[in-house]
LUMTOR-757090 format. One record per residue (C-alpha): residue number from 1; x, y, z. Coordinates in Angstrom, 1 decimal. Layout:
N
TORSE    n       x       y       z
TORSE  NUM       X       Y       Z
...
This chain:
434
TORSE    n       x       y       z
TORSE    1   142.0    20.6   128.4
TORSE    2   145.4    21.3   129.9
TORSE    3   148.4    19.4   128.3
TORSE    4   150.6    20.1   131.3
TORSE    5   153.1    17.1   131.9
TORSE    6   151.6    15.3   128.8
TORSE    7   154.3    13.0   127.2
TORSE    8   154.1    11.8   123.7
TORSE    9   156.3     9.7   121.6
TORSE   10   156.6     9.1   117.8
TORSE   11   158.3     6.2   116.1
TORSE   12   159.7     8.7   113.5
TORSE   13   162.0    10.0   116.1
TORSE   14   163.2     6.7   117.4
TORSE   15   166.9     6.4   117.7
TORSE   16   169.4     3.5   118.2
TORSE   17   172.0     3.3   121.0
TORSE   18   174.7     2.4   118.6
TORSE   19   178.0     4.4   118.5
TORSE   20   177.4     6.2   121.7
TORSE   21   180.7     7.9   121.5
TORSE   22   179.7     9.5   118.3
TORSE   23   176.1    10.4   118.9
TORSE   24   175.8    11.6   122.5
TORSE   25   172.7    12.4   124.4
TORSE   26   173.6    16.2   124.2
TORSE   27   173.8    16.1   120.4
TORSE   28   170.5    14.0   120.2
TORSE   29   168.8    16.6   122.4
TORSE   30   169.9    19.5   120.3
TORSE   31   168.8    17.8   117.1
TORSE   32   165.4    16.7   118.4
TORSE   33   164.9    20.0   120.1
TORSE   34   164.1    21.5   116.7
TORSE   35   162.9    18.6   114.7
TORSE   36   160.3    17.3   117.3
TORSE   37   159.3    20.4   119.2
TORSE   38   159.8    23.6   117.2
TORSE   39   160.7    23.0   113.6
TORSE   40   158.6    26.1   112.5
TORSE   41   160.4    29.3   111.8
TORSE   42   158.4    32.1   113.6
TORSE   43   159.4    34.7   111.0
TORSE   44   157.0    33.1   108.5
TORSE   45   155.6    30.0   110.0
TORSE   46   157.4    27.7   107.6
TORSE   47   159.2    24.5   108.5
TORSE   48   163.0    24.8   108.8
TORSE   49   164.0    21.2   108.9
TORSE   50   166.6    22.1   106.2
TORSE   51   168.0    24.8   108.4
TORSE   52   171.9    25.2   109.1
TORSE   53   172.9    23.9   112.5
TORSE   54   176.1    25.5   113.7
TORSE   55   177.3    25.2   117.3
TORSE   56   174.5    26.4   119.6
TORSE   57   172.3    28.0   117.0
TORSE   58   170.2    27.0   113.9
TORSE   59   169.7    29.4   111.0
TORSE   60   166.5    29.3   109.1
TORSE   61   167.1    28.4   105.4
TORSE   62   164.3    30.7   104.2
TORSE   63   164.9    34.0   105.8
TORSE   64   168.2    33.8   107.7
TORSE   65   166.7    34.2   111.3
TORSE   66   168.9    32.4   114.0
TORSE   67   167.7    30.7   117.1
TORSE   68   169.6    29.4   120.1
TORSE   69   169.1    25.7   120.3
TORSE   70   169.4    25.6   124.1
TORSE   71   166.9    28.4   124.9
TORSE   72   165.0    28.9   121.7
TORSE   73   165.8    32.6   121.8
TORSE   74   165.9    34.6   118.7
TORSE   75   169.6    35.7   118.1
TORSE   76   169.5    37.1   114.7
TORSE   77   166.7    38.8   112.7
TORSE   78   164.3    38.9   110.9
TORSE   79   161.4    38.0   113.2
TORSE   80   159.9    39.0   116.6
TORSE   81   159.2    35.8   118.7
TORSE   82   161.4    33.0   120.1
TORSE   83   160.9    29.3   119.8
TORSE   84   159.5    27.4   122.8
TORSE   85   161.7    25.1   124.8
TORSE   86   160.4    21.6   125.6
TORSE   87   161.9    18.9   127.8
TORSE   88   163.3    15.9   126.0
TORSE   89   163.8    12.5   127.5
TORSE   90   165.5     9.5   125.8
TORSE   91   164.3     6.1   127.2
TORSE   92   164.4     2.6   125.6
TORSE   93   165.7     3.9   122.3
TORSE   94   162.7     6.3   122.0
TORSE   95   162.5    10.0   122.3
TORSE   96   159.9    11.6   124.6
TORSE   97   158.9    15.3   124.5
TORSE   98   157.0    17.0   127.3
TORSE   99   155.1    20.1   126.5
TORSE  100   152.8    22.4   128.4
TORSE  101   150.3    23.7   126.0
TORSE  102   149.8    22.5   122.4
TORSE  103   148.6    26.0   121.4
TORSE  104   151.9    27.6   122.3
TORSE  105   154.2    25.1   120.5
TORSE  106   154.8    27.4   117.5
TORSE  107   156.4    30.4   119.2
TORSE  108   157.3    31.9   122.5
TORSE  109   157.2    35.5   123.5
TORSE  110   160.0    36.7   126.0
TORSE  111   158.8    38.1   129.3
TORSE  112   158.9    41.9   129.6
TORSE  113   159.1    44.3   132.5
TORSE  114   156.5    47.0   133.1
TORSE  115   156.9    50.7   133.7
TORSE  116   158.2    51.5   137.2
TORSE  117   156.0    54.1   138.8
TORSE  118   157.9    57.3   139.7
TORSE  119   160.8    56.5   137.2
TORSE  120   160.7    59.4   134.8
TORSE  121   163.9    58.5   132.7
TORSE  122   162.6    58.8   129.1
TORSE  123   163.7    57.1   126.0
TORSE  124   162.2    58.8   122.9
TORSE  125   161.9    56.8   119.6
TORSE  126   161.5    58.8   116.4
TORSE  127   159.9    56.6   113.8
TORSE  128   157.5    53.7   114.1
TORSE  129   159.3    51.1   111.9
TORSE  130   161.3    47.9   112.7
TORSE  131   164.2    49.6   114.4
TORSE  132   162.1    51.5   116.9
TORSE  133   159.8    48.5   117.6
TORSE  134   162.7    46.1   118.3
TORSE  135   164.4    48.9   120.4
TORSE  136   161.3    49.3   122.6
TORSE  137   160.8    45.5   122.9
TORSE  138   164.5    44.9   123.9
TORSE  139   164.4    47.6   126.4
TORSE  140   161.4    46.0   128.2
TORSE  141   162.9    42.5   127.8
TORSE  142   166.1    43.9   129.5
TORSE  143   163.9    45.2   132.4
TORSE  144   164.1    48.9   131.6
TORSE  145   161.5    50.5   133.8
TORSE  146   161.5    54.1   132.5
TORSE  147   159.2    55.7   129.9
TORSE  148   159.3    54.7   126.2
TORSE  149   157.7    57.1   123.8
TORSE  150   157.4    56.3   120.1
TORSE  151   156.5    59.0   117.6
TORSE  152   155.4    58.0   114.2
TORSE  153   153.6    59.1   111.0
TORSE  154   151.8    55.7   110.9
TORSE  155   148.2    56.1   111.9
TORSE  156   148.0    52.3   112.7
TORSE  157   150.2    52.7   115.8
TORSE  158   148.9    54.3   119.0
TORSE  159   150.4    57.8   118.5
TORSE  160   149.2    60.6   116.3
TORSE  161   150.5    61.1   112.9
TORSE  162   153.3    63.6   113.8
TORSE  163   156.2    65.1   111.9
TORSE  164   159.4    66.2   113.4
TORSE  165   159.8    70.0   113.5
TORSE  166   162.6    71.0   115.8
TORSE  167   165.3    69.1   117.8
TORSE  168   167.4    70.6   120.5
TORSE  169   170.3    68.5   121.8
TORSE  170   171.2    71.2   124.3
TORSE  171   167.9    71.1   126.2
TORSE  172   167.2    67.4   125.3
TORSE  173   163.8    68.2   123.9
TORSE  174   161.8    67.6   120.7
TORSE  175   159.4    70.1   119.4
TORSE  176   156.6    68.9   117.0
TORSE  177   154.9    70.8   114.3
TORSE  178   151.7    71.1   116.4
TORSE  179   153.8    73.1   119.0
TORSE  180   154.0    70.2   121.7
TORSE  181   157.4    69.7   123.3
TORSE  182   158.6    66.3   124.5
TORSE  183   161.8    66.0   126.7
TORSE  184   163.9    62.9   126.6
TORSE  185   167.0    61.4   128.2
TORSE  186   168.0    59.2   125.3
TORSE  187   166.8    59.3   121.7
TORSE  188   166.7    57.0   118.8
TORSE  189   166.3    58.5   115.3
TORSE  190   164.9    55.9   113.0
TORSE  191   162.7    57.8   110.7
TORSE  192   163.3    55.6   107.7
TORSE  193   162.9    56.5   104.1
TORSE  194   160.3    57.4   101.6
TORSE  195   159.7    56.3    98.1
TORSE  196   161.6    58.3    95.6
TORSE  197   159.6    60.2    92.8
TORSE  198   160.2    61.2    89.3
TORSE  199   161.2    64.9    88.8
TORSE  200   159.5    65.5    85.5
TORSE  201   156.3    67.0    83.9
TORSE  202   153.2    64.9    84.4
TORSE  203   153.8    63.5    87.9
TORSE  204   150.9    65.4    89.3
TORSE  205   148.4    63.3    87.2
TORSE  206   145.8    61.5    89.1
TORSE  207   146.8    57.9    88.2
TORSE  208   150.5    58.2    88.9
TORSE  209   151.1    55.9    91.9
TORSE  210   154.2    55.6    94.1
TORSE  211   155.3    52.1    94.7
TORSE  212   156.3    51.6    98.3
TORSE  213   156.2    47.9    98.1
TORSE  214   157.7    46.3    94.8
TORSE  215   155.3    44.1    92.8
TORSE  216   156.4    40.7    91.5
TORSE  217   157.1    40.8    87.7
TORSE  218   158.6    38.5    85.0
TORSE  219   158.8    38.9    81.2
TORSE  220   157.2    35.4    81.0
TORSE  221   154.0    36.9    82.4
TORSE  222   153.5    39.5    79.7
TORSE  223   155.7    42.2    81.4
TORSE  224   157.9    44.0    79.0
TORSE  225   161.2    45.7    80.1
TORSE  226   162.8    48.6    78.3
TORSE  227   166.5    48.3    79.4
TORSE  228   169.1    51.0    79.4
TORSE  229   166.5    53.7    79.0
TORSE  230   164.9    56.6    81.1
TORSE  231   161.6    58.3    81.4
TORSE  232   161.7    61.9    80.3
TORSE  233   158.0    62.9    80.4
TORSE  234   154.6    61.7    81.5
TORSE  235   151.8    62.9    79.2
TORSE  236   148.2    63.1    80.2
TORSE  237   144.6    63.9    79.2
TORSE  238   141.7    64.9    81.5
TORSE  239   144.0    64.9    84.5
TORSE  240   145.2    61.3    84.0
TORSE  241   148.2    59.5    82.5
TORSE  242   147.9    58.7    78.7
TORSE  243   151.4    57.9    77.8
TORSE  244   155.1    57.8    79.0
TORSE  245   157.9    59.1    76.9
TORSE  246   161.3    57.5    77.1
TORSE  247   164.8    59.1    76.5
TORSE  248   165.1    56.8    73.4
TORSE  249   162.1    58.4    71.9
TORSE  250   159.8    55.4    72.5
TORSE  251   156.2    56.4    73.6
TORSE  252   154.3    54.0    75.8
TORSE  253   150.6    54.1    76.1
TORSE  254   149.6    53.8    79.8
TORSE  255   146.4    53.9    81.9
TORSE  256   148.3    53.8    85.2
TORSE  257   151.9    54.7    86.0
TORSE  258   153.5    53.0    89.0
TORSE  259   156.7    54.6    90.1
TORSE  260   159.2    52.2    91.9
TORSE  261   162.7    53.7    91.5
TORSE  262   164.2    53.5    94.9
TORSE  263   164.2    55.4    98.1
TORSE  264   165.0    58.8    99.5
TORSE  265   166.4    58.8   103.1
TORSE  266   165.0    61.1   105.6
TORSE  267   168.6    61.8   106.5
TORSE  268   168.8    64.5   103.8
TORSE  269   165.8    66.3   105.3
TORSE  270   167.2    66.0   108.9
TORSE  271   170.6    67.4   107.9
TORSE  272   169.2    70.3   105.8
TORSE  273   166.8    71.2   108.6
TORSE  274   169.1    71.0   111.6
TORSE  275   172.5    71.9   110.2
TORSE  276   173.7    75.1   111.8
TORSE  277   170.9    75.1   114.6
TORSE  278   171.4    72.8   117.5
TORSE  279   173.3    69.8   116.1
TORSE  280   175.7    69.2   113.3
TORSE  281   173.9    66.4   111.5
TORSE  282   176.4    66.4   108.7
TORSE  283   178.7    64.7   111.1
TORSE  284   175.8    62.7   112.6
TORSE  285   175.8    59.7   110.4
TORSE  286   179.2    59.9   109.0
TORSE  287   181.3    59.7   112.2
TORSE  288   181.1    58.7   115.8
TORSE  289   180.4    55.2   117.2
TORSE  290   177.9    53.9   114.6
TORSE  291   178.9    50.2   115.4
TORSE  292   177.1    50.8   118.6
TORSE  293   174.3    52.8   116.9
TORSE  294   175.5    56.0   118.7
TORSE  295   175.9    59.3   117.1
TORSE  296   178.5    62.0   117.9
TORSE  297   175.8    63.6   120.2
TORSE  298   175.6    62.1   123.7
TORSE  299   172.4    60.2   124.3
TORSE  300   171.4    60.3   120.7
TORSE  301   171.3    57.0   118.6
TORSE  302   170.3    56.2   115.1
TORSE  303   169.1    53.2   113.2
TORSE  304   167.1    51.8   110.4
TORSE  305   167.1    52.7   106.8
TORSE  306   168.5    56.3   107.3
TORSE  307   171.7    54.9   109.2
TORSE  308   175.0    54.2   107.6
TORSE  309   177.1    51.8   109.6
TORSE  310   180.4    49.7   109.4
TORSE  311   179.6    46.2   108.1
TORSE  312   181.9    43.8   110.0
TORSE  313   181.7    41.0   107.4
TORSE  314   182.8    43.7   104.7
TORSE  315   185.9    44.6   106.8
TORSE  316   183.9    47.4   108.5
TORSE  317   183.1    49.2   105.2
TORSE  318   180.6    51.8   105.8
TORSE  319   177.3    50.8   104.2
TORSE  320   173.6    51.8   104.1
TORSE  321   171.2    48.9   103.8
TORSE  322   167.4    49.5   103.7
TORSE  323   166.0    46.2   104.9
TORSE  324   163.9    45.3   107.8
TORSE  325   166.3    42.5   109.0
TORSE  326   169.0    45.0   109.5
TORSE  327   166.7    47.7   110.9
TORSE  328   165.7    45.1   113.6
TORSE  329   169.2    44.4   114.4
TORSE  330   169.9    48.2   114.7
TORSE  331   167.0    48.5   117.2
TORSE  332   168.4    45.8   119.4
TORSE  333   172.0    47.1   119.4
TORSE  334   170.7    50.7   120.1
TORSE  335   168.6    49.4   123.1
TORSE  336   171.4    47.4   124.7
TORSE  337   173.9    50.4   124.4
TORSE  338   171.2    52.8   125.8
TORSE  339   171.4    50.5   128.9
TORSE  340   175.1    50.7   129.1
TORSE  341   175.7    47.2   127.8
TORSE  342   178.3    47.8   125.1
TORSE  343   177.3    45.6   122.1
TORSE  344   178.6    46.0   118.5
TORSE  345   176.6    45.3   115.5
TORSE  346   177.7    42.0   113.9
TORSE  347   174.8    41.0   111.6
TORSE  348   175.1    39.5   108.2
TORSE  349   172.8    41.0   105.5
TORSE  350   170.1    38.5   104.4
TORSE  351   167.4    39.2   101.9
TORSE  352   164.8    37.4    99.9
TORSE  353   162.1    38.1    97.3
TORSE  354   159.3    36.0    95.9
TORSE  355   158.8    36.2    92.1
TORSE  356   155.7    34.3    90.9
TORSE  357   156.3    31.4    93.3
TORSE  358   160.0    31.4    93.0
TORSE  359   162.2    32.6    95.9
TORSE  360   165.5    34.3    95.4
TORSE  361   167.8    34.5    98.5
TORSE  362   170.8    36.6    98.9
TORSE  363   173.4    37.0   101.8
TORSE  364   176.4    39.2   102.3
TORSE  365   177.6    42.4   100.5
TORSE  366   178.6    42.0    97.0
TORSE  367   179.6    45.5    96.0
TORSE  368   182.9    45.6    94.0
TORSE  369   182.8    41.8    93.2
TORSE  370   185.1    41.0    90.3
TORSE  371   184.2    37.3    89.5
TORSE  372   181.2    35.1    89.8
TORSE  373   181.1    31.3    90.4
TORSE  374   177.9    29.8    89.3
TORSE  375   176.5    26.4    90.4
TORSE  376   173.5    25.1    88.3
TORSE  377   172.0    27.0    85.4
TORSE  378   170.0    30.3    85.3
TORSE  379   167.8    28.9    82.6
TORSE  380   166.8    26.0    84.8
TORSE  381   165.7    28.4    87.5
TORSE  382   167.9    26.4    90.0
TORSE  383   171.3    27.9    90.8
TORSE  384   173.8    29.2    93.4
TORSE  385   175.8    32.3    92.5
TORSE  386   178.9    33.1    94.5
TORSE  387   180.3    36.6    94.3
TORSE  388   184.2    36.8    94.4
TORSE  389   186.5    39.7    95.4
TORSE  390   190.1    39.4    96.3
TORSE  391   189.8    35.6    96.0
TORSE  392   187.1    35.4    98.7
TORSE  393   183.4    34.9    98.5
TORSE  394   181.7    38.2    99.6
TORSE  395   178.1    37.3    98.9
TORSE  396   175.8    34.6    97.6
TORSE  397   172.4    34.4    95.7
TORSE  398   170.4    31.4    95.0
TORSE  399   167.1    30.1    93.5
TORSE  400   165.9    26.7    94.5
TORSE  401   169.2    25.8    96.1
TORSE  402   168.4    25.9    99.8
TORSE  403   169.9    26.0   102.3
TORSE  404   173.0    27.2   100.4
TORSE  405   172.6    30.9   101.1
TORSE  406   171.9    30.3   104.9
TORSE  407   175.1    28.2   105.0
TORSE  408   177.1    31.0   103.4
TORSE  409   175.6    33.6   105.9
TORSE  410   176.6    31.3   108.7
TORSE  411   180.1    31.2   107.5
TORSE  412   180.2    35.0   107.4
TORSE  413   178.7    35.3   110.8
TORSE  414   181.3    32.9   112.2
TORSE  415   184.1    35.1   110.6
TORSE  416   185.2    32.2   108.4
TORSE  417   186.5    32.9   104.9
TORSE  418   185.1    31.0   101.8
TORSE  419   188.0    31.0    99.3
TORSE  420   187.6    31.2    95.5
TORSE  421   189.1    27.7    95.3
TORSE  422   186.5    26.4    97.8
TORSE  423   183.7    28.1    95.8
TORSE  424   184.9    26.3    92.7
TORSE  425   184.8    22.8    94.2
TORSE  426   182.3    20.6    92.3
TORSE  427   181.2    19.2    95.7
TORSE  428   180.8    22.0    98.1
TORSE  429   181.4    20.4   101.5
TORSE  430   182.2    23.8   102.8
TORSE  431   178.5    24.4   103.0
TORSE  432   178.1    21.9   105.8
TORSE  433   178.5    22.9   109.4
TORSE  434   179.6    20.6   112.2
């Protein structure tokens, strides 16, 4: 059954006509646009009724994604899809919402152009992660009609598991380890990072596993932590782990060893392989126009976990952040600049992690903080921590304190300072946006 031109009304969304000078039809439309039509964040299909509304956009309280309230477009990552836009009419103190198809009320996918026959301009994407994916999608959304080729080691994507072997910036070609050569007009290098391993005896044993995705752990769930210590040796028997030796001398019996000690950027491998050949990759990520995701080599861009870039909210301090929200932003910025639409990176880092049903959220960049303002209590598992440097808030972390971190992120995105004095207020009205 088609729902075209169907109109529905619900008494929950009735409004009064009192104080029209304070509550205008425009404001009512913006509010109901989200609460009635599309209150579900597309990044995780969760309700964002507690989101932070600021000007023309709303920020999801759970993951930091931002949507334009006029169009429903996704303006800040994470996420892929946009929100559907439905018509709202106010009549007789009731709100009516028209919608086309009930099945499509949760998300909207932007229209994309197709390949233009005969147009051979080629954009090559090295890496199959978030940066490359968003770059490709943005190019098509912006009506790019040339060829887009993505090269990845991931077998789940429609390209062979290929590894980069040789790059020539002079001839604008990529040579792969199977001998094939691919030419390009513009190139995005977003090969990401790999899990870092332990460099010690015993790592070759059969039940040593690399942790690509961290598991959720708490001491309250029979997980024991050995703080301020290091692994010095992995001992085995019959080809499998038997025990792990710590620097302190403690020996821990183990049937399986899971290694999750951080990442190793592919930048190192790229630099060591190409330095002195065709491109000076030692300058590749450290100089140039990285706020536009450009390198010092014409037509070559970088993004994702391997890229270091100036973070605007941290006074353009050069940082390296390995997170899919930032990688998605890199992909979009690279795509727009490939199309000669100068756009600078202006995203605010936003992370979260779920530990046994409890979600910790974090926004900003807290490196070098000198003071901490705490709202709530850690032992109650309900708190907001504000990181202070030079009498300003530079980052925030919370547990069961939503939407505080999203509100802080919105302040950062707007270029507004949260002072130490504001952070210390018992009633933090600065978290509210109007």
